[in-house]
C-alpha positions in Angstrom: -3.4 36.9 24.4 -0.4 35.0 22.9 2.6 36.8 21.5 4.1 35.2 18.4 6.6 36.9 16.0 6.0 40.1 17.9 2.3 40.2 17.2 -0.3 40.0 20.0 -2.8 37.3 19.0 -6.2 36.5 20.4 -7.0 32.9 21.6 -6.3 30.3 18.9 -9.2 29.6 16.5 -10.4 26.3 15.2 -9.0 27.0 11.7 -5.3 26.3 10.9 -3.6 26.5 7.6 -0.7 24.3 6.4 1.5 27.3 6.3 2.3 28.4 9.9 2.7 32.0 8.8 -0.9 32.1 7.7 -2.0 30.9 11.1 -0.3 34.0 12.7 -1.5 36.4 10.0 -5.1 35.2 9.8 -5.8 36.1 13.3 -5.0 39.7 12.5 -6.7 40.0 9.1 -10.1 39.2 7.7 -10.2 35.5 7.0 -12.1 35.9 3.8 -9.4 38.1 2.4 -6.9 35.3 3.1 -9.0 33.0 0.9 -9.2 35.3 -2.1 -12.4 36.8 -0.8 -14.4 33.6 -0.4 -15.6 32.2 2.9 -13.7 29.1 4.2 -14.9 25.9 2.5 -16.6 23.1 4.5 -14.3 20.4 5.8 -14.1 17.4 3.4 -14.4 14.0 5.1 -11.9 11.7 3.6 -12.1 8.0 3.3 -10.3 5.8 5.9 -6.6 5.3 5.5 -7.3 1.7 4.5 -9.6 2.7 1.7 -7.0 5.3 0.5 -4.3 2.6 0.5 -6.6 0.1 -1.4 -7.4 2.8 -4.0 -3.7 3.6 -4.4 -2.9 -0.1 -4.9 -5.6 -0.4 -7.5 -4.3 2.6 -9.4 -0.7 1.3 -9.1 -1.8 -2.1 -10.5 -3.7 -0.5 -13.3 -0.7 1.7 -14.1 1.1 -1.0 -15.9 0.2 -0.9 -19.6 0.3 -4.7 -20.0 -2.1 -5.3 -17.1 -4.3 -2.6 -18.5 -4.4 -4.4 -21.8 -5.5 -7.5 -20.1 -8.3 -5.6 -18.3 -9.5 -4.1 -21.5 -9.6 -7.5 -23.1 -11.5 -8.9 -20.2 -14.0 -5.9 -20.3 -15.0 -7.2 -23.7 -15.9 -10.6 -22.3 -14.6 -13.7 -20.6 -11.4 -15.3 -21.6 -9.2 -18.0 -20.0 -5.6 -17.4 -19.2 -4.4 -19.5 -22.2 -6.6 -17.4 -24.6 -5.2 -14.2 -23.1 -1.6 -15.4 -23.4 -2.3 -16.3 -27.1 -3.8 -12.9 -27.8 -0.9 -11.1 -26.1 1.9 -13.3 -27.4 3.0 -14.0 -23.9 3.6 -17.1 -21.8 0.7 -18.4 -19.7 2.8 -17.9 -16.6 3.3 -14.3 -17.4 -0.3 -13.5 -18.0 -1.3 -15.5 -14.9 1.1 -13.4 -12.8 -0.4 -10.2 -14.2 -3.9 -11.4 -13.5 -3.0 -12.4 -10.0 -1.6 -8.9 -9.3 -4.9 -7.4 -10.7 -7.1 -9.7 -8.6 -5.3 -8.8 -5.4 -5.1 -5.1 -6.3 -1.4 -4.8 -5.4 1.7 -4.9 -7.6 3.9 -7.9 -7.4 
């Protein structure tokens, strides 16, 4: 028995909520009630930290409207940097820098 906040608790369980108050309360009440009446959901296996960071970098790179415009143009078919620059009314160096960011999947 463990005493926390004046409550006598049984041995710790394998379930912990983000909110510490719920950890204390859940050992004294029906767990299903704490979840709105449904049983606890299965644990979700997340991708590795490196995969999450790579995905975040990709979404960040695609978050720029100008980069996204280039991607839409390239989805329609091949185009060289000079063609893309002409279509977008930009300098070749600007378009090249945007494509480099897209290729590496990180802003810059």
